[in-house]
Each structure stands twice: as structure tokens, then as C-alpha cells.
C-alpha positions as CSV (number, residue, x, y, z in Angstrom):
1,M,-0.1,-0.1,0.1
2,T,1.7,3.3,1.0
3,A,3.8,4.4,4.1
4,N,2.2,8.0,3.9
5,V,0.3,8.7,6.9
6,E,-2.1,11.2,5.4
7,V,-3.2,8.7,2.7
8,R,-3.6,5.8,5.2
9,G,-6.0,8.2,7.4
10,I,-8.1,9.1,4.3
11,A,-8.1,5.4,3.3
12,R,-9.5,4.4,6.8
13,D,-12.3,6.8,6.6
14,Y,-13.8,5.0,3.5
15,L,-13.0,1.6,4.8
16,W,-16.5,0.9,5.9
17,F,-17.7,1.2,2.1
18,V,-15.3,-1.3,1.1
19,V,-16.6,-3.8,3.9
20,V,-20.5,-3.2,3.1
21,S,-20.0,-3.6,-0.5
22,P,-19.6,-7.2,-0.9
23,M,-22.6,-7.8,1.2
24,L,-24.8,-5.7,-1.4
25,A,-23.0,-7.2,-4.4
26,V,-23.3,-11.0,-3.6
27,C,-26.7,-11.5,-5.3
28,A,-26.0,-9.2,-8.3
29,F,-22.7,-11.2,-8.9
30,G,-24.4,-14.5,-8.3
31,Y,-27.0,-13.8,-10.9
32,D,-24.4,-12.6,-13.3
33,G,-22.8,-15.9,-13.2
34,V,-26.1,-17.9,-13.6
35,Y,-27.0,-15.6,-16.6
36,I,-23.5,-16.1,-18.2
37,G,-23.7,-19.8,-17.6
38,A,-27.3,-20.2,-19.1
39,T,-26.0,-18.2,-22.3
40,W,-28.5,-15.3,-21.6
41,A,-26.3,-12.8,-22.9
42,R,-29.1,-10.4,-24.4
43,D,-30.7,-10.4,-21.1
44,M,-27.5,-9.8,-19.4
45,R,-26.7,-6.9,-21.8
46,N,-30.0,-5.2,-21.1
47,L,-29.5,-5.6,-17.3
48,M,-26.2,-4.0,-17.5
49,V,-27.4,-1.1,-19.6
50,L,-30.0,-0.7,-16.9
51,S,-27.4,-0.6,-14.2
52,L,-25.6,2.1,-16.4
53,L,-28.6,4.2,-16.3
54,I,-29.3,3.8,-12.7
55,F,-25.6,4.5,-11.9
56,F,-25.3,7.6,-13.8
57,T,-28.6,9.1,-12.5
58,A,-27.4,8.2,-8.8
59,W,-24.0,9.5,-9.6
60,F,-25.3,12.9,-10.9
61,S,-27.6,13.2,-7.9
62,L,-25.0,12.1,-5.3
63,R,-21.8,13.7,-6.6
64,S,-22.0,16.7,-4.3
65,H,-21.0,14.2,-1.4
66,G,-17.6,13.6,-3.3
67,N,-16.2,10.0,-2.7
68,A,-19.2,9.1,-0.5
69,G,-21.4,10.0,-3.2
70,L,-19.4,7.7,-5.9
71,W,-19.7,4.7,-3.5
72,G,-23.4,5.3,-3.2
73,A,-24.0,5.3,-6.8
74,C,-22.0,2.2,-7.1
75,W,-24.1,0.7,-4.4
76,C,-27.3,1.6,-6.2
77,T,-26.2,-0.7,-9.0
78,M,-25.5,-3.6,-6.8
79,P,-28.6,-5.0,-5.7
80,R,-30.0,-4.9,-9.3
81,A,-30.4,-8.9,-9.1
82,A,-33.7,-9.1,-7.6
83,P,-36.6,-6.7,-8.6
84,W,-35.7,-5.8,-12.1
85,R,-34.5,-9.3,-13.4
86,R,-38.2,-10.2,-13.7
87,C,-39.2,-7.1,-15.6
88,V,-36.3,-7.1,-18.1
89,T,-35.8,-10.9,-18.9
90,R,-37.8,-13.3,-20.8
91,H,-36.7,-16.3,-18.6
92,C,-38.9,-16.0,-15.7
């Protein structure tokens, strides 16, 4: 990593984002694996486009919060697995 004390202090402030992220992302990445394994490429593409739109919407609304807003925008795309999978896929 780094020996710079200032950089370590700033990184420590954002450590909790790194700790919480896997808990939010586990379903999304699990379903990504299922979709890729089932060769549902079109559905996977559609969901990624939806996630991109959600990310940019969240980022533009949260960017005044700096780095925390960027993390929040990333978090908005992670639980994408459950609710809208049924809406945008043909394999329900």
C-alpha cells in the first residue's frame, strides 16, 4: 500500500464502504454468473444497460457528496439482481 500517514488516514475513513460492498453485491454477481452460464447474453446486456442508467442517475444526484457519493452510486447498481430481473428478462 503506502507509508504515507495522510493517505492511510483518508483510506481509513472510507474503509466501511469496502466492508459493506460485498454484502450488497453478492446477489448481483451470483445472478451474473447464472445468466452467463445459461448463455442469456441479451438479458445480461439489457440488465447492464439498466445498471448503467441507474448508476449515472445516482451519481449525478450524489456527486455533491464527493467520494461517498461515488460509492453510493455504485451501491445503487449492486442490488440489481432481484427486482428488475423479472421485468427485463424473458426467462422468468
